[in-house]
SEPA-406911 format. One record per atom (N, C-alpha, C, CB): residue in three letters; x, z, y. Coordinates in pm, whole numbers, plus 50000, padded with zeros to 5 digits. Each point is the difference from the previous one (the first is absolute). Glycine has a CB too. Layout:
N
alaXZY;...
//
This chain:
300
met587364113577824;met500084988049917;met500915002649881;met499604985250201;thr499975010849681;thr500835001549881;thr501194990650008;thr498015006949865;ala503024996150054;ala501194991449999;ala499644985849958;ala501425020049948;asp497734978749951;asp499624986749952;asp499284992150109;asp499835008949767;ala499264997750303;ala499264993250107;ala500944996050113;ala497945013049942;leu502994995850092;leu500974996950105;leu500854988049962;leu500045024150067;leu500464975649811;leu500854989049956;leu499234986749998;leu501345016249862;arg497414984250096;arg499184987750003;arg499864994850142;arg498755007849797;glu500985001250297;glu499824996150140;glu501304994550058;glu498215017550025;leu502904989149946;leu501294995350054;leu500414986749939;leu500685023850035;arg499054974249837;arg500294987049938;arg499184989050066;arg500515011549782;arg498234991650250;arg499154990150065;arg500564996350138;arg498005008949875;glu502425001150200;glu500554997450133;glu501284991749991;glu499005021550082;leu501854981649823;leu501234992349983;leu499694985649961;leu501225020949933;asn497864977549973;asn499634986649956;asn499414991850115;asn499595009049769;asp499574997150311;asp499404992950114;asp501054995450099;asp497935013649971;ala503174993950039;ala501074996750094;ala501064990949938;ala499605021750113;gly500214974449760;gly500974991449934;gly501265007249959;gly499094981650130;leu500825031349844;leu501165007949960;leu499845005349858;leu500365006450239;glu500764994149691;glu500055007049872;glu501345007049993;glu498464983349886;gly501675026150023;gly501305006749992;gly499995012449916;gly500474991150220;ser500485017449809;ser500285012049922;ser500085011850097;ser501234986749820;phe497845022950166;phe499935011550091;phe500105012849918;phe498584986950166;leu502135023049887;leu500005013249937;leu500335010550105;leu500704990049777;val498515020750223;val500285011850083;val500095011949907;val498794990250204;arg502275017849813;arg500235011549911;arg500275012550084;arg500924984849820;asp498395026150147;asp500285013050059;asp501315005049939;asp497505005250036;leu503524996550048;leu501315003649947;leu500095014549957;leu500964982650145;his498035025549885;his499995013949956;his499245001649868;his500145007350238;thr498734986049749;thr499175001849881;thr500184989149895;thr498385011550146;gly502144976949897;gly500124988749909;gly498734991849986;gly501695013049880;gln497224991450182;gln498774992249995;gln500204986750074;gln498615021249988;glu500754968449962;glu500194986950060;glu498734991649987;glu502455001149949;val497464988850137;val498904990549995;val500554986650046;val498235018050042;gly501344971249892;gly500574987150036;gly499144988349956;gly502225010349986;ile498224978050054;ile499374987349964;ile501074991449935;ile498305001450191;asp501554995749681;asp500974992049925;asp501445004650026;asp498424980550011;pro501865032449972;pro501325005350036;pro501154994949915;pro498825019950079;asp500874974449805;asp501074995249911;asp500224984950009;asp499465018949849;thr499824974450242;thr500194985750017;thr501384997350059;thr497534996850032;glu503234994449904;glu501364996950042;glu499994988750102;glu500895007649777;leu499834994150332;leu500094990050105;leu501444998550047;leu497655005350071;pro502704983049985;pro501304999050067;pro500025009950116;pro500244975449934;val500905031250089;val500025010950098;val500734996750129;val499905015349809;ala500764973050198;ala500674995950124;ala500905011350051;ala498064984750058;ser501765019450068;ser500915009850061;ser499855014249947;ser499944985950201;leu499065016949718;leu499945013249938;leu501215002349910;leu497494999350008;ala503174989949949;ala501215001549918;ala501125007050076;ala499364979349876;lys500515021550257;lys501025007050079;lys499975015049977;lys499844982050171;leu499065023449777;leu499975014349967;leu500895003249881;leu497685001150091;pro502164992149794;pro500955002749891;pro501444996550038;pro498174995849838;leu502034994150247;leu501354996850047;leu500585011750077;leu499414975650011;ala499815030350079;ala500465011550077;ala500285011949909;ala498704991950198;leu500415010449706;leu500195011049905;leu501314998349924;leu497515002449978;ala502744985549971;ala501214997549923;ala501255001450088;ala498714984649848;thr501215010450275;thr501155000950090;thr500335014650033;thr499404977650097;leu499575030249936;leu500215014150031;leu500535007849880;leu498174998550169;glu501334998349712;glu500475006749879;glu501474996749974;glu497684999349904;arg502724988350119;arg501404996249979;arg500905006350105;arg499244978649898;ile500275023250224;ile500775007250103;ile500185014549955;ile499104984850184;arg499825021349766;arg500085014049955;arg501015001749888;arg497625003150065;arg502444987149845;arg500945000749888;arg501444996950039;arg498124993649852;gly502085001750270;gly501344996350043;gly500404985849963;gly500575023649979;glu498464968649973;glu500294986149963;glu500034990950122;glu498935004149777;leu500384999750329;leu499994992650125;leu500325009650114;leu498314983549909;asp502285011150196;asp500305007750120;asp498984996150108;asp502495001549941;gly496685007850100;gly498984997050099;gly500574995950135;gly498535015949883;ala502724988050145;ala500644996550127;ala500734986749994;ala500245024250048;arg499834969849835;arg500694987149987;arg499324989550089;arg500705005749762;val500104986850311;val499474989950091;val500094986249935;val500675013950199;leu498234978849802;leu499944986549944;leu499814989850111;leu499045009149786;met501544979150197;met499734988950089;met498794992649946;met502464997850067;val496455002250008;val498744994149954;val499754987250078;val499065022749940;gln500704966649986;gln499724987150064;gln498594999950059;gln501584988649840;pro498245004850273;pro498695000050066;pro498994991549925;pro501145003550216;gly497595000349794;gly498954992149937;gly499614987850082;gly499185020649895;arg500934980750238;arg499684989150093;arg498564994849981;arg502434993750001;val496685014849951;val498614996149981;val499285000850135;val500015008249759;thr499244981550275;thr499314999750129;thr498485000849986;thr501894986650088;arg497585011649792;arg498555000649984;arg499515014350018;arg500074980349842;pro498675021750195;pro499475013650020;pro500035008149871;pro498544991250183;gly501725021749831;gly499905009049885;gly501265007849968;gly498354984649915;pro502745008650043;pro501205007449959;pro500585008650112;pro500474981649839;thr500275028850119;thr500565009650096;thr501495001749978;thr497795011850010;gly502864995050087;gly501385004449986;gly501014988949983;gly499085020049902;leu501874982150008;leu501084990649976;leu499494986349958;leu501455019049937;thr497354980750006;thr499414987349957;thr499804990750118;thr498875011849811;arg501014993650309;arg499834991950120;arg501304998750082;arg497615007350004;phe503444999749953;phe501274999350074;phe500554985850000;phe500485023949941;arg500274972850164;arg500654987050011;arg501485000549962;arg498384994250180;his502195017949818;his501435001549978;his500275010849895;his500454992750238;pro500685006549692;pro500355010249900;pro500065013850065;pro501284983049868;ala498435027350051;ala500025013750051;ala500685009149898;ala497894995950132;arg502825014149920;arg500645010149914;arg499085012149996;arg502364991750057;val497155011649822;val499015010749986;val500385008949882;val498194985350098;ala501725027949919;ala500295009449893;ala498885000049896;ala501315014250160;val499034989449717;val499044999949890;val498785008750032;val501884996249839;glu498345015950215;glu498875008750030;glu499104994150109;glu501395019749934;asp499194972850159;asp499184993650102;asp499254987949944;asp501635007950174;leu498974985549729;leu499294989249932;leu498785005549927;leu502164987249974;leu497965024949972;leu498855006449935;leu498855001950098;leu501575011749842;tyr498754992750279;tyr498965001750102;tyr499374986650034;tyr501225019950093;leu499604969949931;leu499464986950036;leu499144994349889;leu502004996050144;ser498465005349732;ser499274994449887;ser498685007249974;ser502184993549902;thr497835019750105;thr498825007849962;thr499035001950116;thr501405011649830;ser499114992450286;ser499135003450112;ser499594987950083;ser501095022250005;leu499764967349997;leu499684987950074;leu499664988249908;leu501495008050182;ser498684994049687;ser499754989549901;ser500834987550027;ser497685008949971;asp503594993250061;asp500944989250033;asp500544993849871;asp500625011650217;asn499074975749759;asn500414993449877;asn501514998249990;asn497824988349999;cys502845008450113;cys501454998349997;cys500695013249963;cys499834981750173;ala499695029349885;ala500575013149968;ala499785003249852;ala499595007750236;ala499224989349713;ala499725002649859;ala500914991949911;ala497625005050057;asp502614982449976;asp500854991849914;asp501475004350007;asp498424981050033;ala502005024650081;ala501355005750006;ala500115011749903;ala500234992750242;leu498715015349748;leu499985011249905;leu499924995049856;leu498915014450174;phe500314974949804;phe499964994149866;phe501364994549959;phe497584994450035;gly503245001950063;gly501354995549969;gly500855011249941;gly499824983450183;leu499855029149852;leu500705011749945;leu499365004949871;leu500665006350231;thr498024992849763;thr499245004549882;thr499044988949962;thr500195024650065;pro500224966449846;pro499154988449966;pro498665004149941;pro502074986949961;pro496955003950040;pro498675003149948;pro500015006249861;pro499174981450137;ala501665013549773;ala500025005449864;ala500435014749998;ala500514977149914;arg500415026550175;arg500465014050008;arg498915008850059;arg502384992350025;val496935002750077;val498885007550058;val498945002549893;val500444989850227;asp499254999849697;asp498995001049895;asp500425010349895;asp499354976050038;ala501935023949925;ala500505009349900;ala499955014450051;ala501484982049909;leu498815020250218;leu499965013450056;leu498575005550003;leu502034994650137;leu497004996649889;leu498605004449993;leu499685005449862;leu499374983050174;arg501045009649723;arg499735004349862;arg500725013249971;arg499724975849927;glu501525025350122;glu500775012249978;glu499295012350059;glu502104986250002;leu497215011650110;leu499295010950066;leu498585001849948;leu501394995850201;gly498274996749695;gly498695001449938;gly498874993550075;gly500825020749909;leu499514969550176;leu498994993150081;leu499754986249943;leu500695013050205;gly498194985249728;gly499664987249940;gly498954992650081;gly500565009349777;gly499174978450181;gly498944992350061;gly500394991750120;gly498545017249919;ile502714984350128;ile500514991850111;ile501154991749946;ile499315017250176;ala500644969749845;ala501074991049955;ala500704994350123;ala498744994349786;val502575007750222;val500814994450109;val500874989049939;val500015022150133;arg499704965349904;arg500644988649936;arg500824991350095;arg498145000349839;his501565000450291;his500704990850092;his500175006450137;his499054980449875;thr501775013350208;thr500275005050134;thr498894995650097;thr502484999349953;met497655005150172;met499014996450102;met500144985550045;met500005023650074;asn501184970649912;asn500214986250045;asn499004990449937;asn502425005150030;gln497214997649847;gln499064991149932;gln498615000450061;gln501315003149792;leu498375007850282;leu498695000850065;leu499914990350117;leu499825023949930;ala501334971850120;ala500024990850115;ala499984985549956;ala501255017150130;gln498614980449742;gln500034986349948;gln498624996049951;gln502425002749936;thr496604998350152;thr498624996349968;thr499574988650092;thr499465023649921;pro499424969950049;pro499534989250089;pro499775004550144;pro498944989849802;met500795023150219;met499755005050135;met501194997150092;met498535018049905;glu502694982950040;glu501194997950082;glu500264985350028;glu500955020849904;arg498374970350026;arg500234985650018;arg498924993450086;arg501144999849779;leu497835007850255;leu498884994450076;leu500005005050144;leu498684998649788;arg500704993850298;arg499815004550137;arg499005011750002;arg500494976550088;thr499635031850014;thr499125011850010;thr498544996149991;thr501725011450140;gln497904977549924;gln498604995849999;gln499544994949864;gln500244994450241;asp500715003749667;asp499644995349866;asp500105011349896;asp500804977150063;ala499275035249984;ala500175011449908;ala498885000849897;ala501195012250181;his497624983049856;his498875000749908;his500264991849873;his498465003450195;leu502394986349815;leu500304991849882;leu500815008249899;leu499974979150142;ala500995028649907;ala500775008649910;ala499115010749939;ala502064995850136;gln497025009449944;gln499075010049948;gln499124994049891;gln500015011650222;ser499534976149798;ser499164993449900;ser500754998049869;ser498754988550184;leu502535007849826;leu500814998349879;leu500165013349929;leu501214980850104;ala499045029849971;ala500155013249940;ala498745004249926;ala501625006250181;ile497234990449876;ile498715004049941;ile499654991549879;ile499245007550226;asp501014979549782;asp499484990649899;asp500954997049886;asp498684990350180;ala502615013149835;ala500984995749900;ala500285010549894;ala501014985850174;gly498165024649819;gly500205010449900;gly499294996849869;gly500235016450184;thr500074991549714;thr499364998549870;thr499235012849969;thr501824984149919;thr497345015249978;thr499215011849963;thr500885011449951;thr498114984949941;gly503085012050009;gly500925010349953;gly500955005050106;gly499834990049779;arg499875007150348;arg500815003850116;arg501354993050004;arg498865021849997;gly501244966849935;gly501134991250023;gly499754992350129;gly500454998049752;his500554994550295;his499834992950126;his501074989350013;his499015020550106;arg500604968449963;arg500974989450024;arg501115004650095;arg498204983149963;leu501495026650123;leu501025005850088;leu500635011949928;leu498754992350209;pro502565007549767;pro500615010949923;pro499845013750064;pro501624983549918;gln498295017050216;gln499845012950068;gln498655006549971;gln501524991650180;leu497525000349769;leu498665005249971;leu499705000349850;leu499264991250221;asp501725005749698;asp499854999949854;asp500465013549946;asp500374974849989;val498735032649946;val500355013549957;val501065000349890;val497705006850061;thr502604981949877;thr501074999749900;thr501374997450063;thr498344992049833;arg501685004050294;arg501284997050067;arg500235008150126;arg499824977349908;ala499145027650155;ala500125007150127;ala500335014849979;ala498384983950103;asn501975023050005;asn500015014650000;asn498545004449994;asn502205001550133;thr497475007249773;thr498605003349977;thr499775015049987;thr499744978049888;gly498995025750124;gly499615013949981;gly498505001250014;gly502225007950087;ser497295004149899;ser498565002850013;ser499825012050090;ser499544990649770;ala499225011950268;ala499725011850081;ala500415012749925;ala498104987950111;arg501665012549759;arg500375012049924;arg501515001949997;arg497954997249860;ala502794992050120;ala501465001149993;ala500575005150133;ala500064981349832;phe499425013650280;phe500515004650128;phe499515014050034;phe500094976350076;thr498735027449877;thr499545013850018;thr500915009549924;thr497634992150029;asp502785004049850;asp500945008149923;asp501335001450075;asp498904992549785;leu501564996750279;leu501225000650077;leu499855009650119;leu500554976449931;leu498325022550139;leu499765009050112;leu499965014649955;leu498734981750115;gln500615020849772;gln499945013749949;gln501405005249970;gln497734995549904;ala503134995950041;ala501375004149969;ala500805003250125;ala499904986049795;leu499715008250319;leu500705002650126;leu499465012350070;leu500434975750021;trp498295027549959;trp499375011150072;trp499895012749915;trp498744983250132;arg501465015849737;arg499915011749913;arg501245000849912;arg497474998550001;pro502875013449949;pro501195001149915;pro499964990149885;pro500175024250060;ser500964969049919;ser500074989649898;ser501464997649965;ser497864989250083;ala502395000349841;ala501374996349965;ala500784994750119;ala499224995049770;val500075001450338;val500674995550122;val500625012250069;val498384980550027;his502915018650008;his500685011350064;his499315003550131;his502194993249894;pro497655019950136;pro499295004150122;pro500574993950127;pro499465021049884;asp501864977550126;asp500604994350121;asp499654985350014;asp501875016549984;val498114976349906;val499624985850001;val498554998650040;val501704994949822;ala497435013250118;ala498584999350031;ala499745003250147;ala499465006449764;ala501225003850288;ala499795004150139;ala500394988850096;ala500405023949935;arg500744969650040;arg500424989350091;arg499064988149994;arg502365007449972;leu497154989349908;leu499094988649989;leu498655003250066;leu501144992949787;arg498425019550205;arg498785004050070;arg500194998350151;arg499435016349816;glu501754987250235;glu500274998450143;glu499974985350040;glu501405020849995;leu499184970649924;leu500014985850031;leu498594994350001;leu502274998049898;met496895006550010;met498614995349997;met499215005450119;met500124998849750;ala500185013550292;ala499325005650117;ala500364992350126;ala500005022649891;asp501184971150110;asp500464992350116;asp499544985549996;asp501975015050012;asn497174981449894;asn499504986349990;asn499414995550134;asn499535003449754;val500974985550300;val499514995250130;val498784991049987;val502335001550086;leu497354994149792;leu498854991149979;leu498775008549969;leu501514981249915;arg497655020750185;arg498915009849990;arg498654994050035;arg501645017850056;his498184969449908;his498754993250035;his499004999549885;his501294986450161;arg499115018049721;arg499174997749881;arg499245012549961;arg501624982749922;leu499005026750008;leu499315012249959;leu500205011550097;leu500274992749766;ala500795006850312;ala500325011250089;ala498845004150092;ala502354992349992;pro496904998250069;pro498925004450089;pro498965009049934;pro500364979050124;asp499475019749744;asp499005008349931;asp500575012849943;asp498794979249946;phe502545022350058;phe500605011949938;phe500875008250096;phe499954987749786;thr500145008250339;thr500815007350097;thr499115007050100;thr501854983549971;ser498435029450054;ser499275007650100;ser500875011750044;ser497764993449900;asp501745014750193;asp500755011950042;asp500115010149888;asp499214996350234;ala499955002349663;ala500005009749890;ala500504994049870;ala498115011650110;ser502544976649897;ser500524993849878;ser501184991050034;ser497725000949893;thr503134996650008;thr501124990750016;thr499914989449892;thr501455018050101;trp499074970249929;trp499934988749908;trp501404994049986;trp497584995250063;ala502925004249814;ala501314994049969;ala499774988949899;ala501255021850046;ser499284966149982;ser499604988749914;ser500994988650003;ser497655006450040;lys502054983749878;lys500714987149998;lys498954989149985;lys502135010349899;thr497994979350185;thr499094988749994;thr500684988049936;thr498815008350204;ala500384981749761;ala500534987349947;ala498984989050028;ala501315012149818;thr499214976350221;thr499134988550027;thr500714987449951;thr498945011550201;leu500364980449723;leu500554987249955;leu498844990649971;leu502075011249902;leu497854977950176;leu498924990449983;leu498665007350000;leu501534984649870;asn497735015050019;asn498685006449998;asn500035014349949;asn499024977549966;leu502175028350020;leu500145013849953;leu500165009550118;leu501034991849787;arg498235019250211;arg500135010650100;arg499995013449926;arg498864985950181;his502235021749833;his500135012649927;his500405011350096;his500634987449790;glu499095024750169;glu500605011850063;glu499875011749904;glu499454991650234;val501635016249757;val499985012249918;val500575011350085;val500254986949782;gly499165024950207;gly500495011050081;gly499355013249962;gly500414984050183;val499955026349892;val499465013449977;val499505005650132;val501585003949806;val497185001250191;val499445007050116;val500065014949970;val498464980450061;glu502125027250033;glu500125014449987;glu499195006550113;glu502304998249891;his496825011050070;his499105006350097;his500505013850039;his498084987149903;ala501485017450213;ala500435013050052;ala499575011549909;ala499874990750230;asp499095007249689;asp499555010649909;asp500845000849873;asp497704997150090;gly503334994449900;gly500905000549885;gly499704990049891;gly500285023450052;thr498584969849955;thr499684990049899;thr500794987150026;thr497705010049972;ala502514982549923;ala500754987450011;ala499474990149897;ala502065012250084;tyr497824975249959;tyr499454989749913;tyr500924987750001;tyr497665008450045;ala502674987049836;ala500714987349987;ala498964988850003;ala501895010749865;val498404978750210;val499084988850016;val500774987149973;val498585012850171;ala500924979249736;ala500644987149969;ala498954989150004;ala501765011349857;val498504978550225;val499064988950017;val500784986949990;val498475014150146;leu501234978149752;leu500614986849981;leu498874989949995;leu502035009549875;thr497954980850216;thr498874990750005;thr500434985550004;thr498715017550115;ser500374974149841;ser500144985550006;ser498754994450065;ser501484999549791;ser498694991450306;ser498864994550072;ser499684986049951;ser500605013850199;his498104983049799;his499554986649965;his499624992050123;his499205008749781;val501124996650336;val499704993350127;val501274993150050;val498195017050058;pro501794969849961;pro501234992650038;pro500325001250149;pro499544984149814;ala500835028050227;ala500385002450139;ala501165009950003;ala497624995450080;ala503385001750004;ala501165008750008;ala499685013050073;ala501464979849997;ser497695019550104;ser499635011850077;ser498605004449960;ser501474992850191;gln498435019449752;gln498715005149955;gln499865014850038;gln499984983449809;pro499805019450319;pro499855014050041;pro498855007049930;pro500954993950219;gly498004998749746;gly498895006149928;gly500415004949863;gly498464985350124;ala502405007049808;ala500505004349869;ala500845012550013;ala499974976249921;glu500875024450183;glu500845011850023;glu499105012350019;glu501824985650105;ala497145012949976;ala499105011250027;ala499245004349876;ala499784992150234;leu499794998149684;leu499245003449879;leu500885007149898;leu498514980450041;met502745015249944;met500935006949911;met500065014950035;met501344978849972;ala498835023950157;ala500105013850046;ala498705007549977;ala501684992950170;gln497205000549856;gln498705006549983;gln499775003949855;gln499104986850193;val501225004049714;val499805003049858;val500915011449957;val499374976049958;ala501905023650084;ala500935010749965;ala499525013350056;ala501894983449995;arg497625016450128;arg499545012450063;arg498785005649925;arg500864991850224;glu498224999549737;glu498815004949929;glu500375005849864;glu498614982950118;leu502385011249815;leu500465005549873;leu500635013850022;leu500384976749910;arg500445024550196;arg500605012850030;arg498935010450036;arg502074988250079;asp496965007750004;asp498935009250039;asp499215005049880;asp499864988250218;his499935002849684;his499275004149879;his500765010949925;his499004976849983;leu502335021750008;leu500795010249932;leu500035013050081;leu501404981949896;arg498715016750233;arg500195011950085;arg498725008050018;arg501814987950118;his497075005049896;his498775006950033;his498964999749887;his500454994350236;gly499814997349661;gly499084999449888;gly498744992150030;gly500905021749929;
//
């Protein structure tokens, strides 16, 4: 199948499932890539924890932060399904900066991430990205703002109402009544921007090798493996990634490395038009589309 025919078919499948988004797969050895609307900008939710981790590790390397420093972190006390780690704690906890990095990146713990943002505010994270030559990702706010959506104010059985608002309250220019979904106010990025970030972590770049190596380890330890991991993990491959979920947004970016030495960066950012909080079919289709794009690059 030609690339054009494949993209038409995948767009049709996504449209039939009520999904749209930004997809890109890049061969990290040759630079060849294939994608669907890879430059479309979307709110990135927890994907912002990747640039946060990068900035934190870089500041530790420079001696601006002490990775062994222990912080008193207030508990999130969140009881609704989904959040992990300190976000669900009931009592304050003393945690070292390097351990907060693990909780924030590998467990996607919002409380841990906000403790790190307390050391390196969003504006500083954003500036460090630019300093390292990484454009296309905007870091504007902390994770706490992600918890201030209608979803947190409704009963679990009414989650579809929050989903409907997320779907219907947007504008043609990707503005939104909810600030977390408005590309002019939210943390934002595209599949291409995150693919560029992944390439900078897996290939020589302005990112220091020690920083890149540690962030690759944190991504390899990602405990959330229900989305793209089933299609990219095998005895002959490894998958390192970061996921993000917010209302009708479902994202994952990562790198699959094969035993034959090939490696592919995969970035998938999606928005659903189906007003349901649980959509296993959407999760499976995201992975299927990403896998078919990778297969096209790998096998032609």
